[in-house]
C-alpha positions, 0 to 999 in steps of 0.5 A: 403486236404481229398478230395486230398488225397481220389482223389490220393487213388483212381489212386492208387488203385491196386489189385494182380492179379492171376496167368496166363490170368486174367479173362476178364470184360463182360459189356453191356448198352443197350438203352429202349425208354419207358417214354421217355428212359433209359439205363440200364446196365449188368456187371461182373466185375473181374477188373473195376477202375471207375474214380470220376464222377456224373451222370445226371440221377437217377441211381439204381440198384443191386449188384448180386454178389461180393463186390463193394468198393464206396467212396460216401459221405465222405467215402468207402461203401461195397456194396455185393451181394443183395446190392440195389445201391441209387444214386440221380443226381449228387452225386459225387462218384468213386469205384472199385472191393472190392476184388480179385473176382471182382462183378456183378450188373445190373444198371438203368440209369433213367432221373429224368423227367421219375422218376418226370413223374411216382411219379406225376403219382403215386400222389408223387408230390414235387418238386425239386430232391429226394434224398436217404437214402444212396447210398447203402441199402439192400432192398430185396423186392427192389432187387427183383422188380429191377430183374424183371425189368430187366427181363422184358426189356430184354424178347423180346415179352414184350411190351412198355405198360408192361413195362410203367405199371411196371415202374408206380407201382414199382418206387413209392415202390422204394422211399417209401422204400429208398427215404428220407421224405424230397426233397434235397433243391436246391442249390445255385450256384453263378452265376460266377460259374453257367456261367463257367458250361453254358459255359462248355454245350455251348462249350464242343466240343472245347479245354477249357482253364483253364485260360479263364474259370477262366477270365470268372468267375472272379477269380483266377483258384484255386478259379474256381476249389475249387469253381466249384467242391464244387457246381457241385461236381467235377472240371472243367476238370473233369465236361467236360469229364461228360458232352462229355460223356453224349452227345456221348451217345446221339449220339450212340443212334442216330447211329453214329459211335464210331470214329465219336462221338469221334471227334464230342464231343472233344476227340482226338481221339476214345481210349479217348473216349474209356478210358473216357466212360468206367472210368465212365459207366463201358463199352465201347461206343462199347458195348453200345447199344449192342445186 
Protein backbone atom coordinates (compact mmCIF):
# COMPACT_ATOMS: atom_id res chain seq x y z
CA UNK A 1 0.00 0.00 0.00
CA UNK A 2 2.86 2.39 0.83
CA UNK A 3 4.41 1.82 -2.60
CA UNK A 4 1.03 2.45 -4.25
CA UNK A 5 0.75 5.75 -2.38
CA UNK A 6 4.21 6.75 -3.55
CA UNK A 7 3.36 5.94 -7.16
CA UNK A 8 0.17 7.96 -6.87
CA UNK A 9 2.21 10.84 -5.47
CA UNK A 10 4.54 10.51 -8.45
CA UNK A 11 1.65 10.99 -10.87
CA UNK A 12 0.28 13.89 -8.84
CA UNK A 13 3.55 15.87 -8.85
CA UNK A 14 2.75 19.37 -10.02
CA UNK A 15 4.47 22.73 -9.73
CA UNK A 16 3.27 26.19 -10.48
CA UNK A 17 4.72 27.72 -13.64
CA UNK A 18 6.07 31.28 -13.58
CA UNK A 19 4.14 33.91 -15.57
CA UNK A 20 4.75 33.91 -19.31
CA UNK A 21 6.10 31.11 -21.43
CA UNK A 22 7.97 28.50 -19.30
CA UNK A 23 11.62 27.86 -20.14
CA UNK A 24 12.37 24.87 -22.36
CA UNK A 25 14.35 21.83 -21.29
CA UNK A 26 17.65 21.20 -23.03
CA UNK A 27 18.89 17.62 -23.05
CA UNK A 28 21.01 15.48 -25.34
CA UNK A 29 22.39 11.95 -25.00
CA UNK A 30 25.44 10.71 -26.90
CA UNK A 31 27.31 7.43 -27.26
CA UNK A 32 30.98 6.48 -27.01
CA UNK A 33 32.31 3.15 -28.28
CA UNK A 34 35.12 3.03 -25.71
CA UNK A 35 35.42 -0.31 -23.84
CA UNK A 36 32.37 -1.73 -25.58
CA UNK A 37 30.28 1.43 -25.39
CA UNK A 38 28.57 3.80 -22.96
CA UNK A 39 25.94 6.54 -23.19
CA UNK A 40 26.23 9.96 -21.58
CA UNK A 41 23.60 12.65 -21.03
CA UNK A 42 23.82 16.41 -20.51
CA UNK A 43 20.59 18.08 -19.43
CA UNK A 44 19.28 21.39 -18.15
CA UNK A 45 15.76 20.72 -16.88
CA UNK A 46 13.18 23.29 -15.87
CA UNK A 47 10.32 20.80 -15.73
CA UNK A 48 10.94 17.08 -16.12
CA UNK A 49 9.19 14.22 -14.36
CA UNK A 50 10.69 10.75 -14.55
CA UNK A 51 8.37 7.75 -14.28
CA UNK A 52 9.35 4.88 -12.02
CA UNK A 53 12.05 2.92 -13.84
CA UNK A 54 15.29 1.01 -13.56
CA UNK A 55 18.50 0.95 -15.58
CA UNK A 56 20.36 -2.16 -16.68
CA UNK A 57 23.59 -0.16 -16.57
CA UNK A 58 25.39 1.57 -13.76
CA UNK A 59 24.27 5.20 -13.59
CA UNK A 60 26.99 7.56 -12.33
CA UNK A 61 26.61 11.30 -12.65
CA UNK A 62 26.68 14.78 -11.22
CA UNK A 63 24.02 17.34 -10.29
CA UNK A 64 25.56 20.62 -11.43
CA UNK A 65 22.83 23.14 -10.60
CA UNK A 66 19.56 23.28 -8.69
CA UNK A 67 17.88 20.44 -6.81
CA UNK A 68 16.77 17.07 -8.16
CA UNK A 69 14.24 15.20 -5.98
CA UNK A 70 14.36 11.43 -6.40
CA UNK A 71 12.37 8.67 -4.70
CA UNK A 72 14.60 5.64 -4.12
CA UNK A 73 15.09 3.04 -1.38
CA UNK A 74 11.83 4.03 0.30
CA UNK A 75 12.51 7.75 0.71
CA UNK A 76 12.90 11.02 -1.17
CA UNK A 77 16.45 12.27 -1.73
CA UNK A 78 17.09 15.99 -2.29
CA UNK A 79 20.16 16.08 -4.52
CA UNK A 80 21.63 19.57 -4.72
CA UNK A 81 24.44 21.16 -6.68
CA UNK A 82 27.67 19.15 -6.52
CA UNK A 83 25.95 15.90 -5.50
CA UNK A 84 27.17 12.69 -7.13
CA UNK A 85 24.52 10.23 -8.35
CA UNK A 86 25.40 6.53 -7.95
CA UNK A 87 22.90 3.84 -9.01
CA UNK A 88 23.64 0.15 -9.46
CA UNK A 89 21.77 -1.76 -12.17
CA UNK A 90 18.16 -2.58 -11.35
CA UNK A 91 17.54 0.07 -8.67
CA UNK A 92 13.97 1.43 -9.02
CA UNK A 93 13.59 5.20 -8.79
CA UNK A 94 11.63 8.20 -10.09
CA UNK A 95 11.71 11.94 -9.55
CA UNK A 96 11.72 15.48 -10.84
CA UNK A 97 12.67 19.03 -9.96
CA UNK A 98 13.17 19.90 -6.31
CA UNK A 99 11.97 23.47 -6.85
CA UNK A 100 10.61 25.72 -9.59
CA UNK A 101 14.10 26.54 -10.88
CA UNK A 102 14.83 23.01 -12.08
CA UNK A 103 18.27 21.45 -12.20
CA UNK A 104 21.18 20.55 -14.50
CA UNK A 105 22.96 17.21 -14.60
CA UNK A 106 25.51 15.13 -16.43
CA UNK A 107 24.94 11.36 -16.32
CA UNK A 108 27.00 8.41 -17.57
CA UNK A 109 25.28 5.09 -18.34
CA UNK A 110 27.95 2.38 -18.04
CA UNK A 111 27.18 -1.28 -18.82
CA UNK A 112 28.10 -3.74 -16.09
CA UNK A 113 30.50 -5.52 -18.46
CA UNK A 114 32.46 -2.26 -18.83
CA UNK A 115 32.61 -1.74 -15.06
CA UNK A 116 33.62 -5.35 -14.50
CA UNK A 117 36.38 -5.13 -17.10
CA UNK A 118 37.85 -1.97 -15.58
CA UNK A 119 37.70 -3.25 -11.99
CA UNK A 120 39.28 -6.56 -12.97
CA UNK A 121 42.12 -4.67 -14.66
CA UNK A 122 42.69 -2.81 -11.40
CA UNK A 123 42.67 -5.96 -9.28
CA UNK A 124 39.16 -5.47 -7.80
CA UNK A 125 37.94 -8.84 -9.01
CA UNK A 126 34.91 -9.52 -6.79
CA UNK A 127 31.98 -11.56 -8.12
CA UNK A 128 28.49 -10.09 -8.28
CA UNK A 129 27.08 -6.63 -8.82
CA UNK A 130 28.81 -3.99 -6.71
CA UNK A 131 26.29 -1.81 -4.90
CA UNK A 132 26.63 1.79 -3.73
CA UNK A 133 26.39 3.17 -0.21
CA UNK A 134 23.53 5.46 -1.25
CA UNK A 135 21.97 6.76 -4.49
CA UNK A 136 23.38 10.27 -3.88
CA UNK A 137 26.64 11.21 -2.21
CA UNK A 138 28.73 14.26 -1.44
CA UNK A 139 32.20 13.58 -2.82
CA UNK A 140 34.15 16.49 -4.31
CA UNK A 141 37.00 14.41 -5.85
CA UNK A 142 34.55 12.12 -7.64
CA UNK A 143 32.48 15.12 -8.79
CA UNK A 144 35.62 16.74 -10.18
CA UNK A 145 36.60 13.50 -11.91
CA UNK A 146 33.19 13.18 -13.56
CA UNK A 147 33.44 16.72 -14.93
CA UNK A 148 36.91 15.94 -16.27
CA UNK A 149 35.64 12.74 -17.89
CA UNK A 150 32.84 14.69 -19.58
CA UNK A 151 35.30 17.20 -21.00
CA UNK A 152 37.45 14.35 -22.29
CA UNK A 153 34.47 12.75 -24.08
CA UNK A 154 33.36 16.07 -25.57
CA UNK A 155 36.84 17.11 -26.71
CA UNK A 156 36.92 16.38 -30.41
CA UNK A 157 40.60 15.43 -30.38
CA UNK A 158 40.48 12.94 -27.48
CA UNK A 159 41.49 9.48 -28.64
CA UNK A 160 39.88 6.21 -27.60
CA UNK A 161 43.19 5.40 -25.90
CA UNK A 162 42.99 8.53 -23.74
CA UNK A 163 39.37 7.87 -22.77
CA UNK A 164 40.01 4.22 -21.91
CA UNK A 165 43.07 5.13 -19.88
CA UNK A 166 41.10 7.72 -17.92
CA UNK A 167 38.33 5.23 -17.11
CA UNK A 168 40.82 2.61 -15.93
CA UNK A 169 42.38 5.15 -13.57
CA UNK A 170 39.17 6.86 -12.46
CA UNK A 171 36.46 4.20 -12.04
CA UNK A 172 38.27 2.12 -9.37
CA UNK A 173 38.55 5.35 -7.37
CA UNK A 174 34.78 5.93 -7.72
CA UNK A 175 33.93 2.47 -6.42
CA UNK A 176 36.51 2.69 -3.63
CA UNK A 177 34.98 6.00 -2.52
CA UNK A 178 31.27 5.41 -3.19
CA UNK A 179 30.78 1.66 -3.46
CA UNK A 180 29.94 -0.72 -0.66
CA UNK A 181 32.67 -2.89 0.83
CA UNK A 182 30.55 -5.90 -0.13
CA UNK A 183 28.91 -6.93 -3.35
CA UNK A 184 25.17 -7.39 -3.72
CA UNK A 185 24.22 -11.02 -3.25
CA UNK A 186 22.51 -12.58 -6.28
CA UNK A 187 18.79 -12.58 -5.67
CA UNK A 188 16.83 -15.81 -5.89
CA UNK A 189 14.00 -15.40 -8.38
CA UNK A 190 11.30 -18.09 -8.39
CA UNK A 191 11.28 -19.90 -11.76
CA UNK A 192 7.74 -18.77 -12.59
CA UNK A 193 8.68 -15.10 -12.40
CA UNK A 194 11.95 -15.74 -14.24
CA UNK A 195 9.94 -17.45 -17.00
CA UNK A 196 7.73 -14.36 -17.35
CA UNK A 197 10.79 -12.11 -17.47
CA UNK A 198 12.38 -14.27 -20.19
CA UNK A 199 9.09 -14.28 -22.13
CA UNK A 200 8.91 -10.46 -22.03
CA UNK A 201 12.47 -10.20 -23.37
CA UNK A 202 11.69 -12.66 -26.16
CA UNK A 203 8.35 -11.09 -27.16
CA UNK A 204 8.75 -7.39 -26.28
CA UNK A 205 7.65 -6.32 -29.78
CA UNK A 206 4.29 -8.07 -29.47
CA UNK A 207 1.02 -7.14 -27.75
CA UNK A 208 1.25 -8.92 -24.39
CA UNK A 209 -1.72 -9.66 -22.17
CA UNK A 210 -1.51 -9.79 -18.38
CA UNK A 211 -3.77 -12.85 -18.34
CA UNK A 212 -1.38 -14.76 -20.60
CA UNK A 213 1.62 -13.80 -18.45
CA UNK A 214 -0.22 -14.88 -15.30
CA UNK A 215 -1.12 -18.19 -16.95
CA UNK A 216 2.55 -18.68 -17.87
CA UNK A 217 3.48 -18.11 -14.22
CA UNK A 218 0.64 -20.32 -13.00
CA UNK A 219 -0.74 -17.70 -10.63
CA UNK A 220 -3.32 -14.92 -10.40
CA UNK A 221 -2.77 -11.55 -12.03
CA UNK A 222 -2.44 -9.87 -8.64
CA UNK A 223 0.16 -12.40 -7.50
CA UNK A 224 2.10 -11.93 -10.74
CA UNK A 225 2.13 -8.13 -10.43
CA UNK A 226 3.30 -8.08 -6.83
CA UNK A 227 5.73 -10.98 -7.17
CA UNK A 228 7.29 -9.68 -10.37
CA UNK A 229 7.72 -6.20 -8.89
CA UNK A 230 9.31 -7.64 -5.75
CA UNK A 231 11.98 -9.43 -7.78
CA UNK A 232 12.54 -7.11 -10.74
CA UNK A 233 11.73 -3.69 -9.27
CA UNK A 234 8.82 -2.95 -11.62
CA UNK A 235 5.46 -4.56 -12.44
CA UNK A 236 5.32 -6.43 -15.78
CA UNK A 237 3.84 -3.52 -17.77
CA UNK A 238 6.56 -1.05 -16.79
CA UNK A 239 9.24 -3.70 -17.17
CA UNK A 240 8.04 -4.29 -20.75
CA UNK A 241 8.33 -0.56 -21.46
CA UNK A 242 11.87 -0.61 -20.06
CA UNK A 243 12.86 -3.51 -22.33
CA UNK A 244 11.39 -1.72 -25.35
CA UNK A 245 13.31 1.46 -24.56
CA UNK A 246 16.58 -0.45 -24.16
CA UNK A 247 16.00 -2.11 -27.53
CA UNK A 248 15.09 1.25 -29.07
CA UNK A 249 18.45 2.67 -27.96
CA UNK A 250 20.23 -0.24 -29.64
CA UNK A 251 18.36 0.28 -32.92
CA UNK A 252 18.88 4.04 -32.85
CA UNK A 253 22.62 3.46 -32.45
CA UNK A 254 22.44 1.38 -35.63
CA UNK A 255 21.08 4.40 -37.48
CA UNK A 256 17.41 3.45 -37.80
CA UNK A 257 14.81 6.22 -37.96
CA UNK A 258 12.71 6.98 -34.88
CA UNK A 259 9.38 6.09 -36.51
CA UNK A 260 10.75 2.75 -37.70
CA UNK A 261 12.22 2.01 -34.28
CA UNK A 262 8.92 2.75 -32.52
CA UNK A 263 7.08 0.07 -34.49
CA UNK A 264 10.00 -2.38 -34.35
CA UNK A 265 10.05 -2.41 -30.54
CA UNK A 266 6.29 -2.69 -30.09
CA UNK A 267 5.03 0.86 -29.54
CA UNK A 268 1.92 1.98 -31.43
CA UNK A 269 3.71 4.90 -33.05
CA UNK A 270 6.53 7.42 -32.69
CA UNK A 271 4.67 9.58 -30.17
CA UNK A 272 4.27 6.65 -27.77
CA UNK A 273 7.97 5.83 -28.00
CA UNK A 274 8.89 9.48 -27.46
CA UNK A 275 6.70 9.84 -24.37
CA UNK A 276 8.06 6.74 -22.65
CA UNK A 277 11.65 7.29 -23.79
CA UNK A 278 11.69 10.81 -22.32
CA UNK A 279 10.02 9.69 -19.08
CA UNK A 280 12.81 7.15 -18.46
CA UNK A 281 15.91 8.77 -19.98
CA UNK A 282 15.02 12.47 -19.81
CA UNK A 283 15.65 13.01 -23.51
CA UNK A 284 13.60 12.35 -26.65
CA UNK A 285 14.65 9.72 -29.20
CA UNK A 286 15.30 12.56 -31.66
CA UNK A 287 17.87 14.02 -29.26
CA UNK A 288 19.48 10.66 -28.58
CA UNK A 289 22.86 10.54 -30.35
CA UNK A 290 22.42 14.17 -31.49
CA UNK A 291 25.52 16.22 -32.14
